[in-house]
C-alpha positions in Angstrom: 20.1 37.3 28.8 22.5 34.6 27.7 25.3 35.6 25.3 24.9 34.0 21.8 28.1 31.9 22.3 26.7 30.2 25.4 23.6 29.2 23.5 25.7 27.9 20.6 28.0 26.0 23.0 25.0 24.3 24.8 23.5 23.3 21.4 26.9 21.9 20.2 27.2 19.8 23.4 23.6 18.6 22.9 24.4 17.5 19.3 27.5 15.7 20.5 25.6 13.8 23.2 22.9 12.8 20.6 25.5 11.6 18.2 27.4 9.6 20.9 24.2 8.1 22.1 23.2 7.1 18.6 26.6 5.5 18.2 26.1 3.5 21.4 22.7 2.4 20.1 24.1 1.2 16.9 26.7 -0.7 18.8 24.0 -2.3 21.0 21.9 -3.4 18.1 24.9 -4.8 16.2 24.9 -2.4 13.3 28.7 -2.2 13.8 31.1 -3.6 16.3 33.7 -1.2 17.6 35.6 -2.4 20.6 37.1 0.8 21.8 37.0 1.9 25.5 35.2 5.1 24.6 32.3 3.0 23.2 32.3 0.0 25.6 32.7 1.9 29.0 29.0 1.8 29.7 28.8 -2.0 29.7 30.7 -2.3 33.0 27.5 -1.6 35.1 25.3 -4.2 33.4 22.8 -4.2 30.5 20.1 -2.2 32.3 22.4 0.6 33.2 23.9 0.6 29.7 20.4 1.2 28.3 19.8 4.0 30.8 23.1 5.6 29.8 22.2 5.4 26.1 18.7 6.8 26.6 19.9 9.4 29.0 22.5 10.7 26.6 20.0 11.1 23.8 17.4 12.7 26.1 19.9 15.1 27.6 21.2 16.0 24.1 17.7 16.6 22.8 16.9 18.8 25.9 20.0 20.9 25.3 19.3 21.3 21.6 15.6 22.2 21.8 15.2 23.7 25.3 18.2 25.9 25.6 16.9 29.3 26.8 17.4 32.0 24.3 17.1 35.0 26.6 15.8 38.4 25.6 16.5 39.6 22.1 17.0 43.4 21.8 
């Protein structure tokens, strides 16, 4: 049903979301400190929203990687 390139694209987006979410988690736990706007943008809404963004990115990434429909193989 879905072309192979759509499945691959969704999985790549999922892996990117997982990696970015893990980077945000590492930053939150103080494993490293990287004060770049790309990493610190989620702090502007408060600590609870920042945790929701981190968890949501990882959850959405895992969903895209493992639950991407494969369609019918012929």
